[in-house]
Backbone as JSON Lines, residues from 0, in Angstrom:
{"i":0,"aa":"M","n":[3.82,-10.29,-34.23],"ca":[2.71,-9.29,-34.5],"c":[3.75,-8.42,-34.84]}
{"i":1,"aa":"L","n":[4.81,-7.49,-34.54],"ca":[5.57,-6.99,-34.91],"c":[5.86,-6.62,-36.38]}
{"i":2,"aa":"G","n":[5.84,-8.01,-36.17],"ca":[6.49,-8.19,-38.12],"c":[5.5,-7.82,-39.16]}
{"i":3,"aa":"K","n":[4.35,-7.94,-38.32],"ca":[3.16,-8.04,-39.42],"c":[2.9,-6.0,-39.76]}
{"i":4,"aa":"V","n":[3.05,-5.88,-38.54],"ca":[2.54,-4.05,-38.1],"c":[3.63,-3.64,-39.24]}
{"i":5,"aa":"V","n":[4.63,-3.86,-38.77],"ca":[5.81,-3.04,-39.66],"c":[6.65,-3.65,-40.99]}
{"i":6,"aa":"R","n":[5.53,-3.86,-41.46],"ca":[5.77,-4.36,-43.0],"c":[6.51,-3.3,-44.43]}
{"i":7,"aa":"E","n":[6.69,-2.5,-44.56],"ca":[6.29,-1.39,-45.37],"c":[7.71,-0.9,-45.08]}
{"i":8,"aa":"S","n":[7.87,-0.17,-44.12],"ca":[9.11,0.93,-43.84],"c":[10.02,0.69,-42.77]}
{"i":9,"aa":"K","n":[9.51,0.22,-41.7],"ca":[10.52,-0.57,-40.97],"c":[11.09,0.07,-40.43]}
{"i":10,"aa":"R","n":[10.63,0.97,-40.05],"ca":[11.22,2.31,-39.63],"c":[10.54,2.89,-38.44]}
{"i":11,"aa":"D","n":[9.45,2.69,-38.45],"ca":[8.11,3.28,-37.7],"c":[8.34,2.48,-36.16]}
{"i":12,"aa":"W","n":[9.05,1.13,-36.04],"ca":[8.36,-0.01,-35.1],"c":[8.36,0.12,-34.09]}
{"i":13,"aa":"D","n":[8.64,1.37,-33.6],"ca":[9.07,1.93,-32.42],"c":[7.63,3.0,-31.97]}
{"i":14,"aa":"E","n":[7.16,3.54,-33.45],"ca":[6.1,4.48,-32.65],"c":[4.83,2.9,-32.99]}
{"i":15,"aa":"K","n":[4.54,1.9,-33.09],"ca":[3.52,0.71,-32.96],"c":[3.86,0.0,-32.14]}
{"i":16,"aa":"L","n":[4.93,-0.05,-31.3],"ca":[5.7,-1.03,-29.94],"c":[4.61,-0.69,-28.98]}
{"i":17,"aa":"P","n":[3.85,0.32,-28.3],"ca":[3.08,0.33,-27.7],"c":[1.24,-0.41,-27.61]}
{"i":18,"aa":"Y","n":[0.83,-0.18,-29.14],"ca":[-0.26,-0.53,-29.39],"c":[0.23,-1.95,-29.26]}
{"i":19,"aa":"I","n":[0.91,-2.35,-30.39],"ca":[1.58,-4.11,-30.3],"c":[1.58,-5.06,-29.26]}
{"i":20,"aa":"M","n":[2.04,-3.75,-27.5],"ca":[2.43,-4.79,-26.73],"c":[1.24,-4.89,-25.85]}
{"i":21,"aa":"S","n":[-0.33,-3.89,-25.72],"ca":[-1.09,-3.29,-25.91],"c":[-2.37,-4.28,-25.91]}
{"i":22,"aa":"A","n":[-2.39,-4.63,-27.54],"ca":[-2.85,-6.19,-28.07],"c":[-2.63,-7.41,-27.4]}
{"i":23,"aa":"Y","n":[-0.84,-7.39,-27.45],"ca":[-0.45,-9.03,-26.4],"c":[-1.39,-9.04,-25.2]}
{"i":24,"aa":"R","n":[-1.25,-7.84,-24.38],"ca":[-1.24,-8.08,-23.26],"c":[-2.42,-8.44,-22.46]}
{"i":25,"aa":"A","n":[-3.74,-7.98,-24.12],"ca":[-5.07,-7.59,-23.54],"c":[-5.82,-9.48,-24.27]}
{"i":26,"aa":"A","n":[-4.9,-9.71,-25.3],"ca":[-5.49,-11.35,-26.15],"c":[-4.96,-12.5,-24.68]}
{"i":27,"aa":"K","n":[-6.31,-13.59,-24.67],"ca":[-6.13,-14.61,-24.39],"c":[-5.29,-15.76,-24.8]}
{"i":28,"aa":"H","n":[-3.75,-15.93,-24.0],"ca":[-2.99,-17.06,-24.5],"c":[-3.64,-18.35,-24.15]}
{"i":29,"aa":"E","n":[-3.22,-19.27,-25.72],"ca":[-3.76,-20.39,-25.3],"c":[-3.31,-21.78,-24.56]}
{"i":30,"aa":"S","n":[-1.8,-21.28,-23.7],"ca":[-1.23,-21.94,-22.53],"c":[-1.47,-21.91,-21.05]}
{"i":31,"aa":"T","n":[-2.28,-20.59,-20.91],"ca":[-2.8,-20.73,-19.28],"c":[-4.09,-20.27,-19.34]}
{"i":32,"aa":"G","n":[-5.22,-20.32,-20.79],"ca":[-6.26,-19.49,-20.88],"c":[-6.25,-18.74,-20.39]}
{"i":33,"aa":"Y","n":[-5.48,-17.3,-20.15],"ca":[-6.04,-15.68,-20.08],"c":[-4.86,-15.18,-19.93]}
{"i":34,"aa":"S","n":[-5.48,-13.88,-20.18],"ca":[-4.37,-12.99,-21.06],"c":[-3.38,-12.5,-20.03]}
{"i":35,"aa":"P","n":[-2.04,-12.21,-20.42],"ca":[-1.49,-11.8,-19.41],"c":[-1.71,-10.25,-18.52]}
{"i":36,"aa":"Y","n":[-2.67,-9.61,-19.0],"ca":[-3.19,-8.3,-18.57],"c":[-4.39,-8.5,-17.14]}
{"i":37,"aa":"E","n":[-5.2,-10.28,-17.23],"ca":[-6.03,-10.44,-16.72],"c":[-4.88,-11.21,-15.27]}
{"i":38,"aa":"L","n":[-4.3,-11.99,-15.18],"ca":[-3.51,-12.52,-14.62],"c":[-2.74,-11.83,-13.43]}
{"i":39,"aa":"V","n":[-1.91,-9.99,-14.27],"ca":[-1.44,-9.56,-13.19],"c":[-2.66,-8.7,-12.75]}
{"i":40,"aa":"Y","n":[-3.48,-8.54,-13.05],"ca":[-4.3,-7.35,-12.57],"c":[-5.59,-7.95,-11.54]}
{"i":41,"aa":"G","n":[-5.76,-9.3,-11.96],"ca":[-7.13,-10.06,-12.01],"c":[-8.15,-9.53,-12.09]}
{"i":42,"aa":"R","n":[-8.39,-9.13,-13.53],"ca":[-9.69,-8.72,-14.4],"c":[-9.93,-8.3,-15.65]}
{"i":43,"aa":"K","n":[-10.57,-8.47,-16.5],"ca":[-10.4,-8.51,-18.21],"c":[-9.82,-7.05,-18.42]}
{"i":44,"aa":"C","n":[-9.1,-6.89,-19.28],"ca":[-8.92,-6.26,-20.01],"c":[-9.95,-5.35,-20.65]}
{"i":45,"aa":"R","n":[-10.41,-3.7,-20.25],"ca":[-11.4,-2.96,-20.74],"c":[-10.41,-1.97,-22.08]}
{"i":46,"aa":"M","n":[-11.4,-1.96,-23.17],"ca":[-10.13,-1.37,-23.6],"c":[-11.7,-0.58,-24.54]}
{"i":47,"aa":"P","n":[-10.57,0.88,-24.57],"ca":[-12.01,1.85,-25.47],"c":[-12.96,1.19,-25.92]}
{"i":48,"aa":"I","n":[-12.43,0.91,-27.04],"ca":[-13.95,-0.29,-27.98],"c":[-14.2,-1.0,-27.39]}
{"i":49,"aa":"D","n":[-14.3,-1.0,-26.29],"ca":[-15.15,-2.49,-25.36],"c":[-16.54,-1.47,-24.63]}
{"i":50,"aa":"I","n":[-15.69,-0.34,-24.41],"ca":[-16.69,0.19,-23.47],"c":[-17.35,1.42,-24.59]}
{"i":51,"aa":"A","n":[-16.78,2.13,-25.67],"ca":[-17.52,2.52,-26.68],"c":[-18.68,1.62,-27.32]}
{"i":52,"aa":"L","n":[-18.75,0.08,-27.69],"ca":[-19.93,-0.39,-28.14],"c":[-20.59,-1.5,-26.91]}
{"i":53,"aa":"G","n":[-20.07,-0.77,-25.91],"ca":[-21.03,-1.24,-25.05],"c":[-20.83,-2.87,-24.57]}
{"i":54,"aa":"Q","n":[-19.51,-3.37,-25.05],"ca":[-19.46,-4.89,-24.19],"c":[-18.92,-5.66,-23.2]}
{"i":55,"aa":"V","n":[-18.82,-4.3,-22.18],"ca":[-18.39,-4.25,-20.54],"c":[-19.94,-4.94,-19.95]}
{"i":56,"aa":"T","n":[-19.66,-6.69,-20.09],"ca":[-20.22,-6.77,-18.89],"c":[-19.95,-7.28,-17.94]}
{"i":57,"aa":"E","n":[-18.76,-6.93,-17.33],"ca":[-18.48,-6.96,-15.78],"c":[-19.06,-6.74,-15.07]}
{"i":58,"aa":"E","n":[-19.39,-6.79,-14.0],"ca":[-19.69,-6.11,-12.91],"c":[-19.42,-6.27,-12.15]}
{"i":59,"aa":"R","n":[-18.71,-5.04,-11.53],"ca":[-17.67,-3.91,-10.33],"c":[-18.79,-4.94,-9.2]}
{"i":60,"aa":"Q","n":[-18.37,-5.8,-8.56],"ca":[-18.38,-5.61,-7.25],"c":[-17.59,-5.02,-6.13]}
{"i":61,"aa":"Y","n":[-18.77,-3.62,-5.25],"ca":[-18.12,-2.25,-4.03],"c":[-18.02,-3.15,-3.02]}
{"i":62,"aa":"S","n":[-16.24,-3.21,-2.1],"ca":[-16.29,-3.67,-1.24],"c":[-16.88,-2.72,0.03]}
{"i":63,"aa":"Q","n":[-17.22,-3.13,0.92],"ca":[-17.05,-2.0,2.69],"c":[-15.58,-1.44,2.9]}
{"i":64,"aa":"T","n":[-14.57,-2.02,2.82],"ca":[-13.23,-1.4,3.0],"c":[-12.71,-2.3,2.46]}
{"i":65,"aa":"Y","n":[-10.95,-1.49,2.25],"ca":[-10.43,-1.69,1.86],"c":[-9.91,-2.73,2.44]}
{"i":66,"aa":"D","n":[-9.88,-3.4,3.09],"ca":[-9.16,-4.57,3.89],"c":[-10.53,-5.78,3.0]}
{"i":67,"aa":"D","n":[-11.56,-5.49,2.83],"ca":[-12.3,-6.4,2.22],"c":[-12.48,-6.59,0.87]}
{"i":68,"aa":"Y","n":[-11.65,-5.13,-0.07],"ca":[-11.38,-5.38,-1.09],"c":[-10.22,-5.97,-1.37]}
{"i":69,"aa":"I","n":[-9.21,-6.1,-0.6],"ca":[-7.81,-6.31,-1.24],"c":[-7.82,-7.74,-0.48]}
{"i":70,"aa":"E","n":[-8.96,-8.8,0.29],"ca":[-8.83,-9.6,0.36],"c":[-9.59,-10.58,-0.98]}
{"i":71,"aa":"Q","n":[-10.72,-9.99,-1.18],"ca":[-11.19,-10.51,-2.51],"c":[-10.55,-10.2,-3.32]}
{"i":72,"aa":"T","n":[-9.59,-9.27,-3.73],"ca":[-8.71,-9.07,-5.01],"c":[-8.0,-10.63,-4.98]}
{"i":73,"aa":"A","n":[-7.15,-11.0,-3.8],"ca":[-6.28,-11.68,-3.62],"c":[-6.61,-12.97,-3.65]}
{"i":74,"aa":"E","n":[-7.72,-13.3,-3.22],"ca":[-8.34,-14.63,-3.11],"c":[-8.79,-14.92,-4.8]}
{"i":75,"aa":"K","n":[-9.36,-13.97,-5.62],"ca":[-9.69,-14.08,-7.4],"c":[-7.78,-14.46,-7.67]}
{"i":76,"aa":"M","n":[-7.03,-13.79,-7.69],"ca":[-5.88,-13.58,-8.43],"c":[-5.11,-14.95,-8.15]}
{"i":77,"aa":"R","n":[-5.36,-15.69,-6.84],"ca":[-4.8,-16.75,-6.37],"c":[-5.88,-18.13,-7.27]}
{"i":78,"aa":"D","n":[-6.89,-17.76,-7.26],"ca":[-7.67,-18.84,-8.36],"c":[-7.22,-18.53,-9.85]}
{"i":79,"aa":"T","n":[-7.19,-17.35,-10.14],"ca":[-7.05,-17.17,-11.41],"c":[-5.51,-18.07,-11.98]}
{"i":80,"aa":"H","n":[-4.16,-17.36,-10.47],"ca":[-3.12,-18.24,-10.76],"c":[-3.09,-19.94,-10.84]}
{"i":81,"aa":"Q","n":[-3.86,-20.04,-9.73],"ca":[-4.01,-22.11,-9.74],"c":[-4.63,-22.52,-11.1]}
{"i":82,"aa":"L","n":[-5.8,-21.75,-11.8],"ca":[-6.2,-22.44,-13.19],"c":[-5.18,-22.68,-13.97]}
{"i":83,"aa":"A","n":[-4.29,-20.99,-14.36],"ca":[-3.6,-21.08,-15.41],"c":[-2.08,-21.9,-15.2]}
{"i":84,"aa":"R","n":[-1.48,-22.16,-13.71],"ca":[-1.07,-23.59,-13.82],"c":[-1.26,-24.68,-14.14]}
{"i":85,"aa":"E","n":[-2.75,-24.76,-13.57],"ca":[-3.64,-25.99,-14.0],"c":[-2.86,-26.58,-15.58]}
{"i":86,"aa":"Q","n":[-3.69,-25.21,-16.58],"ca":[-3.76,-25.16,-17.81],"c":[-2.96,-25.43,-17.94]}
{"i":87,"aa":"L","n":[-1.75,-24.37,-17.76],"ca":[-0.31,-25.07,-18.53],"c":[0.7,-26.16,-18.22]}
{"i":88,"aa":"S","n":[0.8,-26.63,-17.45],"ca":[0.42,-28.43,-17.55],"c":[-0.01,-28.72,-18.35]}
{"i":89,"aa":"S","n":[-1.69,-28.79,-18.55],"ca":[-2.01,-29.18,-19.14],"c":[-1.49,-29.66,-20.81]}
{"i":90,"aa":"T","n":[-1.52,-28.55,-20.86],"ca":[-1.13,-27.28,-22.38],"c":[0.54,-28.15,-22.47]}
{"i":91,"aa":"A","n":[1.39,-28.22,-21.16],"ca":[2.57,-28.93,-21.54],"c":[2.25,-29.91,-22.1]}
{"i":92,"aa":"D","n":[2.17,-30.56,-20.81],"ca":[1.83,-32.63,-21.45],"c":[1.25,-32.72,-23.03]}
{"i":93,"aa":"Q","n":[0.7,-31.91,-23.3],"ca":[-0.71,-32.33,-24.44],"c":[0.78,-32.01,-25.59]}
{"i":94,"aa":"R","n":[1.56,-31.08,-25.3],"ca":[3.09,-30.54,-26.37],"c":[3.48,-31.08,-26.03]}
{"i":95,"aa":"K","n":[4.03,-32.0,-25.08],"ca":[4.8,-33.39,-25.24],"c":[4.36,-34.61,-25.88]}
{"i":96,"aa":"D","n":[2.92,-34.9,-25.74],"ca":[2.6,-35.25,-26.61],"c":[2.6,-35.41,-27.71]}
{"i":97,"aa":"D","n":[2.47,-33.8,-27.95],"ca":[2.47,-34.11,-30.01],"c":[3.96,-34.15,-29.87]}
{"i":98,"aa":"Y","n":[4.86,-33.95,-29.74],"ca":[6.34,-33.62,-29.18],"c":[6.27,-35.3,-30.5]}
{"i":99,"aa":"D","n":[6.43,-36.06,-28.86],"ca":[6.78,-37.74,-28.84],"c":[6.16,-38.24,-30.41]}
{"i":100,"aa":"L","n":[4.92,-37.93,-30.58],"ca":[4.36,-38.97,-31.85],"c":[5.56,-38.61,-32.96]}
{"i":101,"aa":"K","n":[6.03,-37.19,-33.31],"ca":[7.22,-37.3,-34.38],"c":[8.07,-37.46,-34.02]}
{"i":102,"aa":"V","n":[8.92,-37.85,-32.87],"ca":[10.03,-38.0,-33.06],"c":[10.27,-40.09,-33.03]}
{"i":103,"aa":"K","n":[11.41,-40.32,-34.09],"ca":[11.73,-40.97,-34.37],"c":[13.15,-41.23,-33.3]}
{"i":104,"aa":"R","n":[12.68,-42.73,-32.51],"ca":[13.36,-43.18,-31.64],"c":[14.55,-44.18,-32.39]}
{"i":105,"aa":"K","n":[15.91,-44.35,-32.44],"ca":[16.85,-44.85,-32.67],"c":[17.32,-45.41,-31.17]}
{"i":106,"aa":"S","n":[18.26,-46.3,-31.86],"ca":[18.68,-46.93,-30.97],"c":[20.16,-47.31,-31.59]}
{"i":107,"aa":"F","n":[21.11,-47.33,-30.15],"ca":[22.67,-47.59,-30.19],"c":[23.09,-49.4,-29.87]}
{"i":108,"aa":"K","n":[24.31,-49.16,-30.8],"ca":[24.75,-50.51,-30.16],"c":[26.44,-50.08,-29.55]}
{"i":109,"aa":"R","n":[26.66,-51.09,-28.79],"ca":[28.01,-50.76,-28.56],"c":[29.0,-50.54,-29.57]}
{"i":110,"aa":"G","n":[29.4,-49.12,-29.46],"ca":[31.03,-49.28,-30.67],"c":[30.46,-48.0,-31.36]}
{"i":111,"aa":"D","n":[29.1,-47.59,-31.78],"ca":[28.37,-46.83,-32.49],"c":[28.88,-45.34,-32.29]}
{"i":112,"aa":"W","n":[29.28,-45.0,-33.79],"ca":[29.8,-43.57,-32.78],"c":[28.36,-42.54,-32.53]}
{"i":113,"aa":"C","n":[28.56,-41.44,-31.51],"ca":[27.09,-40.62,-31.24],"c":[27.89,-39.33,-30.66]}
{"i":114,"aa":"Y","n":[27.21,-38.3,-30.2],"ca":[27.85,-37.43,-29.9],"c":[26.91,-37.68,-27.71]}
{"i":115,"aa":"Y","n":[27.97,-37.09,-27.37],"ca":[27.23,-37.16,-26.09],"c":[27.92,-35.44,-25.13]}
């Protein structure tokens, strides 16, 4: 992402880094099915443009007490992390299968030279 944004001058990368990191944290990752922001904070990232365009659809549930809020948030995060782990496992298996299709099996006989 950084390479695409600082093509011309390559001297202002440090000024663009916060915006790139914000976009990275808000983007849904294929491997987990969630954005890093969502895995850390337990809710979808709301950008100013989302609010301006009226695209914020998630209704907030207000808790009666702080303890209720903490309990609900912890439960939601446990569920989210479990789903992310399952998605990561599934993605890893799929990538392994894709890699294995491209690998050419080699067989060695006694006396063949090889690196060990």
